[in-house]
C-alpha positions in Angstrom: -57.4 -25.2 -11.8 -58.9 -28.2 -13.7 -62.6 -28.6 -13.1 -63.6 -32.3 -12.9 -66.5 -34.3 -11.6 -64.0 -35.9 -9.4 -61.9 -33.1 -7.8 -58.7 -34.4 -6.3 -56.0 -33.0 -4.0 -53.7 -32.8 -7.0 -56.2 -30.5 -8.8 -56.2 -28.2 -5.8 -52.4 -28.2 -5.6 -52.0 -27.5 -9.3 -54.1 -24.2 -9.0 -51.5 -21.4 -9.6 -53.6 -19.0 -7.5 -53.3 -21.0 -4.3 -49.5 -21.5 -4.3 -49.7 -24.7 -2.2 -46.7 -26.7 -1.2 -46.8 -30.5 -0.5 -44.9 -31.1 2.7 -45.7 -34.9 2.9 -48.0 -37.7 1.7 -47.4 -37.0 -2.0 -48.6 -40.5 -3.0 -52.1 -39.6 -1.8 -52.6 -36.6 -4.2 -55.3 -38.6 -6.1 -57.6 -38.5 -3.1 -61.0 -37.1 -3.9 -62.0 -33.7 -2.4 -65.7 -33.0 -1.7 -65.3 -29.8 0.4 -62.9 -27.4 2.0 -63.4 -26.4 5.7 -61.5 -24.7 8.5 -61.1 -26.5 11.8 -59.0 -25.6 14.8 -60.1 -28.6 16.8 -57.6 -31.3 17.9 -60.3 -33.9 17.0 -62.8 -32.6 14.4 -63.7 -36.2 13.2 -67.2 -36.4 14.8 -68.3 -33.6 12.5 -66.8 -34.8 9.3 -68.4 -36.7 6.4 -65.2 -37.7 4.6 -63.2 -36.4 1.6 -62.8 -32.9 3.2 -59.8 -30.7 2.8 -59.2 -29.5 6.3 -57.5 -26.1 6.7 -56.0 -24.9 10.0 -53.9 -22.1 11.4 -52.3 -24.7 13.7 -54.3 -23.8 16.9 -55.6 -27.4 17.1 -52.4 -29.2 16.1 -50.7 -30.7 19.1 -47.0 -30.0 19.9 -46.1 -33.4 21.4 -44.8 -35.9 18.8 -47.1 -38.7 19.9 -50.3 -36.5 20.0 -49.3 -34.9 16.7 -49.1 -38.3 15.0 -52.4 -39.4 16.5 -54.0 -36.2 15.2 -53.0 -37.1 11.7 -54.1 -40.7 12.1 -57.6 -39.6 13.3 -58.0 -37.4 10.2 -56.9 -40.1 7.9 -59.1 -42.8 9.5 -62.1 -40.4 9.1 -61.5 -40.2 5.4 -60.1 -36.6 5.3 -58.7 -35.9 1.9 -55.8 -33.7 3.0 -54.6 -31.3 5.7 -53.6 -27.7 4.7 -51.6 -25.8 7.4 -51.0 -22.1 7.3 -47.4 -21.0 7.0 -46.2 -19.3 10.2 -49.2 -18.3 12.4 -49.9 -20.9 15.1 -48.6 -24.1 13.5 -46.1 -25.8 15.9 -43.1 -27.5 14.5 -44.2 -30.5 12.5 -42.4 -33.5 14.0 -40.5 -36.0 11.9 -42.8 -38.8 13.0 -45.8 -36.7 11.9 -44.4 -36.3 8.4 -43.2 -39.9 8.2 -46.7 -41.1 9.1 -48.2 -38.9 6.4 -45.8 -40.4 3.8 -46.5 -43.9 5.0 -50.3 -43.4 4.8 -50.3 -41.4 1.6 -52.0 -38.6 3.5 -51.2 -35.2 1.9 -50.1 -32.4 4.2 -50.1 -29.1 2.4 -48.6 -25.7 3.3 -50.6 -22.5 2.6 -48.6 -19.3 2.1 -49.5 -16.6 4.6 -50.8 -14.2 1.9 -53.3 -16.8 0.6 -56.6 -16.6 2.7 -58.4 -19.8 3.4 -61.5 -18.4 1.8 -59.7 -18.5 -1.6 -59.1 -22.2 -1.2 -62.8 -22.8 -0.2 -64.0 -20.8 -3.2 -61.8 -22.7 -5.6 -63.1 -26.1 -4.2 -66.7 -24.9 -4.2 -66.5 -23.8 -7.8 -65.0 -27.1 -8.8 -67.6 -29.3 -7.2 -70.6 -27.2 -8.2 -71.3 -29.2 -11.3 -71.0 -32.4 -9.3 -73.7 -31.1 -6.9 -76.2 -31.1 -9.7 -75.4 -34.7 -10.6 -75.7 -35.8 -7.0 -79.2 -34.2 -6.7 -80.2 -35.9 -9.9 -79.0 -39.3 -8.5 -81.1 -38.7 -5.3 -84.2 -38.0 -7.4 -83.6 -41.3 -9.2 -83.3 -43.1 -5.9 -86.6 -41.7 -4.8 -88.1 -42.9 -8.1 -86.7 -46.4 -7.4 -88.4 -46.3 -4.0 -91.8 -45.4 -5.6 -91.2 -48.3 -8.1 -90.5 -50.6 -5.3 -93.8 -49.8 -3.6 -95.8 -49.9 -6.9 -94.2 -53.0 -8.6 -93.1 -55.1 -5.6 -89.6 -55.5 -7.1 -87.4 -58.4 -5.9 -84.6 -57.0 -3.7 -82.0 -58.3 -6.2 -83.5 -56.2 -9.0 -83.8 -53.2 -6.8 -80.2 -53.5 -5.6 -78.9 -53.7 -9.1 -80.8 -50.5 -10.0 -79.6 -48.7 -6.9 -76.0 -49.6 -7.7 -76.3 -48.2 -11.2 -77.9 -45.0 -9.9 -75.5 -44.4 -7.0 -72.2 -45.4 -8.4 -71.5 -47.7 -5.5 -71.1 -51.4 -5.0 -73.6 -52.2 -2.1 -73.1 -54.8 0.6 -75.1 -55.5 3.8 -74.1 -57.7 6.7 -74.4 -58.2 10.5 -71.6 -56.8 12.7 -69.9 -60.2 12.4 -69.9 -60.0 8.6 -72.7 -62.6 8.1 -75.5 -62.1 5.5 -78.3 -59.8 6.6 -80.6 -59.5 3.6 -81.1 -61.9 0.6 -80.1 -60.0 -2.5 -77.5 -57.9 -0.6 -74.2 -59.8 -0.3 -71.9 -59.4 2.7 -68.6 -57.7 1.9 -65.9 -59.9 0.5 -62.9 -60.7 2.6 -60.8 -57.9 1.1 -63.4 -55.3 2.3 -64.2 -56.8 5.7 -61.8 -54.5 7.4 -63.9 -51.5 6.4 -66.6 -52.6 8.9 -66.4 -50.5 12.1 -66.4 -51.8 15.6 -69.5 -49.9 16.7 -72.6 -48.2 15.2 -71.3 -44.8 16.4 -68.3 -44.8 14.1 -67.9 -42.1 11.4 -69.6 -43.0 8.2 -66.6 -42.4 5.9 -64.3 -45.3 4.9 -61.8 -45.7 2.1 -63.6 -45.0 -1.2 -67.1 -45.0 0.2 -69.3 -45.0 3.3 -70.5 -47.5 5.9 -73.8 -46.8 7.7 -75.8 -48.6 10.3 -79.1 -50.1 9.1 -81.7 -48.9 11.7 -84.3 -51.1 13.3 -86.9 -50.5 16.2 -84.6 -52.3 18.7 -81.4 -50.7 17.5 -79.3 -51.2 14.4 -79.1 -54.8 13.0 -76.1 -54.4 10.7 -74.2 -52.3 8.3 -74.7 -51.0 4.7 -71.3 -50.7 3.0 -71.1 -48.6 -0.2 -67.8 -48.8 -2.1 -67.2 -46.6 -5.1 -67.4 -48.6 -8.4 -64.4 -48.2 -10.7 -65.1 -45.8 -13.6 -68.2 -44.3 -12.0 -68.9 -41.0 -10.3 -70.4 -41.7 -6.8 -73.5 -39.9 -5.8 -72.5 -39.1 -2.2 -73.5 -39.7 1.4 -77.1 -38.5 1.1 -77.9 -41.1 -1.5 -76.2 -43.9 0.6 -78.4 -42.8 3.5 -81.5 -43.2 1.4 -80.3 -46.7 0.4 -79.8 -47.6 4.1 -83.4 -46.6 4.6 -84.5 -49.0 1.8 -82.5 -51.8 3.5 -84.2 -51.0 6.9 -87.6 -51.2 5.3 -86.7 -54.6 3.8 -85.5 -55.8 7.2 -88.8 -54.7 8.8 -90.8 -56.6 6.1 -88.8 -59.7 6.6 -89.0 -59.5 10.4 -92.8 -59.3 10.2 -92.9 -62.3 7.7 -90.7 -64.4 9.9 -92.8 -63.7 13.0 -96.0 -64.6 11.2 -94.4 -67.8 9.9 -93.0 -68.6 13.3 -96.4 -68.4 15.0 -98.1 -70.4 12.3 -95.4 -73.0 12.4 -95.6 -73.3 16.2 -99.4 -73.8 16.0 -99.0 -76.4 13.3 -96.4 -78.4 15.2 -98.5 -78.3 18.3 -101.5 -79.7 16.4 -99.3 -82.3 14.8 -98.0 -83.5 18.1 -101.5 -83.7 19.4 -102.7 -85.7 16.4 -105.2 -83.1 15.3 -104.3 -82.9 11.6 -105.1 -85.5 9.0 -102.7 -86.3 6.2 -104.1 -83.9 3.6 -104.2 -80.9 6.0 -100.7 -81.8 7.1 -99.4 -81.8 3.6 -101.1 -78.4 2.8 -99.8 -76.8 6.0 -96.2 -78.0 5.7 -96.0 -77.1 2.0 -97.3 -73.5 2.7 -94.7 -73.2 5.5 -91.8 -74.2 3.1 -91.2 -77.7 4.4 -90.3 -80.3 1.7 -93.0 -82.9 2.3 -91.3 -85.2 -0.2 -88.2 -85.4 1.9 -88.1 -87.4 5.2 -88.4 -85.5 8.4 -86.9 -85.5 11.9 -87.9 -84.3 15.3 -85.4 -82.6 17.5 -85.7 -81.5 21.2 -83.6 -78.5 22.4 -82.6 -78.4 26.1 -80.2 -76.6 28.4 -78.6 -78.1 31.6 -80.8 -75.7 33.7 -84.3 -75.6 32.2 -86.2 -73.7 31.0 -84.6 -72.4 27.9 -83.1 -68.9 28.4 -84.6 -66.0 26.5 -83.5 -65.8 23.0 -82.4 -69.4 22.5 -85.4 -70.3 20.4 -85.1 -67.2 18.3 -81.4 -67.9 17.6 -82.2 -71.5 16.8 -84.8 -70.5 14.2 -82.3 -68.0 12.7 -79.8 -70.8 12.4 -82.3 -73.1 10.8 -83.7 -70.5 8.4 -87.1 -71.1 7.0 -86.9 -74.9 6.7 -88.1 -75.8 10.2 -91.0 -75.5 12.6 -90.3 -74.7 16.3 -92.6 -75.1 19.3 -91.3 -73.6 22.6 -92.7 -75.4 25.6 -92.4 -74.9 29.4 -89.0 -76.5 29.7 -87.6 -77.1 26.2 -88.5 -76.7 22.5 -89.4 -79.2 19.8 -88.3 -78.7 16.2 -89.7 -80.4 13.1 -87.1 -80.2 10.3 -86.2 -81.9 7.0 -84.0 -85.0 7.5 -81.4 -83.4 5.1 -81.0 -80.3 7.2 -77.6 -79.6 8.8 -78.2 -79.2 12.5 -74.6 -78.4 13.4 -75.2 -74.6 13.3 -78.2 -75.1 15.4 -76.2 -76.7 18.2 -73.7 -73.8 18.0 -76.3 -71.1 18.1 -76.3 -70.9 21.9 -73.5 -72.0 24.4 -74.3 -75.3 26.1 -77.4 -76.1 24.0 -78.2 -79.8 24.0 -80.0 -81.2 20.9 -81.6 -84.6 20.7 -82.5 -85.8 17.2 -84.9 -88.6 16.2 -84.5 -91.1 13.4 -85.9 -89.9 10.0 -89.5 -90.7 9.3 -91.9 -90.0 6.4 -95.1 -88.0 6.0 -97.9 -90.0 7.6 -95.8 -91.7 10.3 -97.0 -91.5 14.0 -95.1 -88.8 15.9 -95.0 -90.5 19.3 -91.9 -92.7 18.5 -89.7 -89.9 17.1 -90.8 -87.6 19.9 -89.7 -90.2 22.5 -86.4 -90.8 20.5 -85.6 -87.0 20.4 -86.4 -86.6 24.1 -84.2 -89.5 25.0 -81.3 -88.2 22.8 -81.7 -84.7 24.3 -81.3 -86.2 27.8 -78.1 -87.8 26.7 -76.9 -84.6 25.1 -77.5 -82.7 28.4 -75.4 -85.4 30.2 -72.7 -84.9 27.6 -72.6 -81.1 28.3 -74.3 -80.0 25.1 -74.0 -80.7 21.4 -76.0 -83.0 19.1 -76.9 -86.6 20.0 -78.8 -88.6 17.4 -81.0 -91.5 18.6 -79.7 -93.6 15.7 -76.1 -93.2 17.0 -76.8 -95.6 20.0 -77.1 -99.1 18.8 -78.5 -100.3 22.1 -81.8 -98.4 21.6 -82.8 -100.4 18.5 -83.4 -103.3 20.9 -85.8 -101.3 23.0 -89.5 -101.6 21.9 -91.7 -98.5 21.5 -94.2 -99.9 24.0 -93.9 -97.6 27.1 -95.5 -100.3 29.3 -92.9 -102.9 28.3 -90.0 -100.4 28.9 -91.4 -99.6 32.4 -91.7 -103.3 33.2 -88.1 -103.9 32.2 -86.9 -101.0 34.4 -88.9 -102.2 37.3 -87.9 -105.9 37.0 -84.1 -105.2 36.8 -83.7 -101.9 38.6 -86.8 -101.5 40.8 -85.1 -102.4 44.1 -82.0 -100.5 43.3 -84.0 -97.3 42.4 -86.0 -97.6 45.6 -82.7 -97.9 47.6 -81.3 -94.9 45.8 -84.4 -92.9 46.6 -83.7 -93.2 50.3 -79.9 -93.4 50.3 -78.7 -90.5 48.2 -79.1 -92.0 44.8 -75.5 -93.3 44.2 -75.8 -96.9 43.0 -77.5 -96.5 39.6 -75.3 -93.5 38.6 -72.2 -95.3 39.7 -72.9 -98.5 37.8 -73.9 -96.5 34.7 -70.7 -94.5 34.8 -68.7 -97.8 35.3 -70.3 -99.4 32.3 -70.1 -96.3 30.1 -66.3 -96.4 30.7 -66.1 -100.1 29.7 -65.8 -101.2 33.3 -62.5 -99.4 33.8 -62.8 -98.9 37.6 -60.1 -96.3 38.0 -61.5 -94.1 35.2 -65.1 -94.4 36.6 -64.0 -93.7 40.1 -62.1 -90.6 39.0 -65.2 -89.4 37.1 -67.3 -90.0 40.2 -64.7 -88.4 42.5 -64.7 -91.5 44.7 -62.1 -94.1 45.7 -62.0 -97.3 43.6 -62.8 -99.3 46.7 -66.0 -97.2 47.2 -67.0 -97.8 43.6 -66.4 -101.6 44.1 -68.6 -101.6 47.2 -71.4 -99.8 45.2 -71.2 -102.4 42.4 -71.5 -105.3 44.8 -74.4 -103.6 46.5 -76.1 -103.1 43.1 -75.6 -106.8 42.4 -77.2 -107.8 45.7 -80.3 -105.6 45.3 -80.8 -106.3 41.6 -80.1 -110.0 41.7 -77.8 -109.7 38.7 -74.2 -110.5 38.4 -72.2 -107.9 36.4 -69.5 -110.6 35.8 -71.9 -112.7 33.5 -72.7 -111.7 30.0 -76.4 -112.4 30.2 -76.9 -110.3 33.3 -74.6 -107.5 32.1 -76.6 -107.2 28.9 -79.9 -107.1 30.8 -78.6 -104.4 33.2 -77.3 -102.3 30.3 -80.6 -102.5 28.5 -82.5 -101.6 31.6 -80.3 -98.6 32.3 -80.9 -97.3 28.8 -84.6 -98.0 29.1 -84.6 -96.0 32.4 -82.9 -93.1 30.6 -85.4 -93.3 27.8 -88.4 -93.6 30.1 -87.1 -90.6 32.1 -86.6 -88.5 29.0 -90.0 -89.4 27.6 -91.7 -88.5 30.9 -90.2 -85.0 30.8 -92.3 -84.3 27.7 -95.5 -84.9 29.5 -95.9 -81.3 30.5 -96.3 -80.2 26.9 -99.8 -78.8 26.7 -100.0 -79.6 23.0 -99.1 -83.3 23.6 -100.5 -84.3 27.0 -103.7 -86.2 26.9 -103.5 -87.4 23.3 -104.4 -91.0 23.0 -101.5 -93.3 22.1 -103.2 -94.6 19.0 -104.1 -91.2 17.5 -101.4 -89.0 18.9 -99.1 -87.3 16.4 -99.5 -88.6 12.9 -97.7 -86.5 10.3 
């Protein structure tokens, strides 16, 4: 029998001493064999590592055609190199479907003559792989050396991964269960390898031409390490891949600690900014250290959900979606984010179902934060009304006519809507919402009535009652414009008032509060 660093099923079959016959799956004779083992279990896969030559007297081979075929499929999916069945003894008749599946999958099924003991096959395989064992041990020692170098030289992960790929003989990938990047320097698998990712962390480690292992973390695995044999190389085996998975876990732990430290510092910095406690020089130093481009314009965003406060995990997923280019301060009911104006906030709105995101207009370093904070809060209220998603303050042309003076806004609301709001307060609150819905639908009464789940006549009565109480006629252009501005001012005033519970903002004087 030919002895090679890569023993294949064909090498085993060619051994004249073993007298093996190929019953099916001849196209898979180039499969690598790492060991030969006897198993009489119907499902030995939980105890397999991959590339085994499984030998059986037939006690575990099912008789029924469907179960027999599933038996073969389990072995193939676990990465078994081939199945060797003893002639006669306990082997049931091998069904046509079983043999056809072996041919279709290229899974070799071999027949062992009765006079040939299984120990002879095991000895032949052990002798053939002995030289490979020495090479694998050497590769493990090199991996340990790379770990020492990592600790001593603080190597970038990209450099370390390149070194580990050369030592192990595998192409290395790391990703979340959904196939997204997990670590910088370790790419997720390309589309043609995505099917190798298992559905659970309990799946067998062997896959076609390599291994896939969970990357451990204190709260449970965070993703997978996929090691695929490099063409023309001799892979170092499962033990080396396990060591590499440990390296990835250490890198994840380091990055998690760095992210948490940055998150805390970022939240403290944003709270101080909103309270106006940092001068321009300190602001520039802090934001630069936290990775925010101070030369770019900035925006404030407010995150809310229809039922405050924010559920657990929403803020964390938001920061993960934004990466390191944002600061986030979680408050009692919502969260405030400071982000570069060029940042794409689409992924942020998709990070949690129903998340509403209000975004201010861009502003530069040194601008007061009170106006963008009010803008973001107003836009967030509109996003909540819309059922989630992103609403930018600049998207509403009406708001440009509203001054930033809170007193003037309150006076406009009181003058136009005061009596109507007082009426709504004691009569179920239907007039203002009804008129707002009617105007938002361009005064299409049937659409507005359907949205309000009322009869059009009921809506017409509410509009007349609104006109009586407000003293404005919604059939004249001047009064209609004034009412529309007052309604938007009321929305803005209500949204701004909801930020008053922020302990980092409340109490700051209007003139000093929040300069960036």
